[in-house]
C-alpha positions in Angstrom: 123.8 237.9 188.7 123.8 235.8 185.5 125.8 233.1 187.3 123.3 233.1 190.2 120.5 232.4 187.7 122.4 229.5 186.1 123.2 228.0 189.5 119.6 228.3 190.7 118.0 227.0 187.5 115.9 223.9 187.6 117.0 220.6 186.0 113.4 219.9 185.1 113.1 219.1 181.4 109.5 219.9 180.3 110.0 218.2 176.9 110.6 214.7 178.3 108.7 214.5 181.6 105.3 215.4 182.8 104.7 217.4 186.0 104.1 214.1 187.8 107.3 212.4 186.7 110.1 211.6 189.1 113.9 211.5 188.4 113.6 207.7 187.7 111.0 208.1 185.0 112.8 207.9 181.7 110.1 206.7 179.3 108.0 209.1 177.4 104.4 208.3 176.5 105.5 207.2 173.0 107.8 204.7 174.6 105.0 203.1 176.6 102.9 202.7 173.4 105.8 201.1 171.6 106.5 198.8 174.5 102.8 197.7 174.6 102.8 197.2 170.9 105.9 195.1 171.0 104.3 192.9 173.7 102.3 189.8 172.6 99.4 191.7 171.1 96.3 189.6 170.6 94.9 189.2 167.1 91.6 190.8 168.1 93.5 193.9 169.1 95.2 194.0 165.8 92.0 193.5 163.9 90.3 196.4 165.8 93.4 198.6 165.2 93.3 197.8 161.5 89.6 198.7 161.2 90.2 201.9 163.1 93.1 203.0 160.9 91.1 202.1 157.7 88.1 204.1 158.9 90.3 207.0 159.9 92.0 207.1 156.5 89.1 206.5 154.2 86.1 208.0 156.0 87.8 210.5 158.3 85.0 209.8 160.9 82.3 212.0 159.3 79.7 209.3 159.9 81.0 208.0 163.2 79.3 210.4 165.7 77.7 208.0 168.0 78.5 208.1 171.7 78.7 205.0 173.9 75.4 203.7 175.3 74.5 203.6 179.0 75.0 199.8 178.9 78.6 200.2 177.5 79.3 202.9 180.1 78.0 200.6 182.9 80.3 197.9 181.6 83.3 200.2 181.9 82.2 201.2 185.4 81.8 197.5 186.3 85.6 197.0 185.7 86.5 200.4 187.3 87.4 202.2 184.1 86.6 205.8 183.5 85.2 207.1 180.3 87.9 208.0 177.8 87.4 211.7 178.4 88.3 211.2 182.1 91.3 208.9 181.5 94.9 209.9 181.9 97.7 208.5 179.8 99.0 206.3 182.6 95.5 204.9 183.3 95.1 204.1 179.6 98.5 202.3 179.4 97.6 200.3 182.5 94.2 199.5 181.0 95.7 198.4 177.7 98.3 196.2 179.5 95.4 194.6 181.5 93.3 194.1 178.3 96.3 192.4 176.7 96.6 190.1 179.7 92.9 189.3 179.7 93.0 188.5 176.0 95.8 186.0 176.6 93.8 184.3 179.3 92.4 180.8 179.0 89.0 182.0 180.2 86.8 182.6 177.1 84.5 185.1 178.8 87.4 187.2 180.0 88.8 187.3 176.4 85.5 188.4 175.1 85.2 191.0 177.8 88.6 192.4 176.9 87.7 192.6 173.2 84.4 194.3 174.0 86.0 196.9 176.2 88.6 197.7 173.5 85.7 198.1 171.0 84.0 200.5 173.4 87.2 202.4 173.8 87.7 202.7 170.0 84.1 203.9 169.7 84.8 206.6 172.3 87.9 207.5 170.4 86.1 207.8 167.1 83.6 210.1 168.7 86.3 212.3 170.3 88.1 212.6 166.9 84.9 213.1 164.9 83.7 215.9 167.2 87.3 217.3 167.3 87.1 217.9 171.0 87.0 216.3 174.3 84.4 217.6 176.7 87.1 217.7 179.3 89.8 219.9 177.8 92.6 219.4 180.3 96.1 218.3 179.6 95.9 215.7 182.3 93.0 213.8 180.8 94.5 212.8 177.5 94.2 209.1 177.5 92.6 209.2 174.1 96.0 210.1 172.7 97.6 207.1 174.3 94.9 204.8 172.8 95.3 206.4 169.4 99.0 205.9 169.5 98.6 202.3 170.6 96.3 201.5 167.8 98.7 203.1 165.3 101.6 201.1 166.7 99.8 197.7 166.4 98.1 198.2 163.1 99.6 196.7 159.9 98.5 199.8 158.1 100.7 202.1 160.1 103.3 202.7 157.4 102.7 205.4 154.7 103.1 202.8 152.0 100.3 200.7 153.4 98.1 203.8 153.8 98.7 204.9 150.2 97.3 201.6 149.0 94.1 202.5 150.8 93.6 205.7 148.9 90.4 205.9 146.9 
């Protein structure tokens, strides 16, 4: 009986794959954030990440409880992006890669749009972290974690030594 159970056991590893992964998926979500961070990251993304990390360390988001405006939400919808609460990790990684590509473009308006969308995303992330909850509490819609990890990866304040220098 014990041998039958061993023979019938699944080879599905819940620690390294999501329910939607196939056998060919070997990257974890952390790997995607690291790969995006090792890509040619625009300076504007790094500046936004540095500001985010400093605010997170110093102020801990007590004063950052503003939601995005309807204009900002309309801008996200214009480019077919969901709000952060309805974004999956895969969608967020695809969006971050697209924003990096747009930021490297020769078109000035496209670069400004990419920077503005990232600022909107960070504003959403600050609200989610300040309120300590997402309105959609589902394990599938956790794109905010991917964004947080990406910002940590590209920030120059990601190391503990750099963060200690920020202590007040």
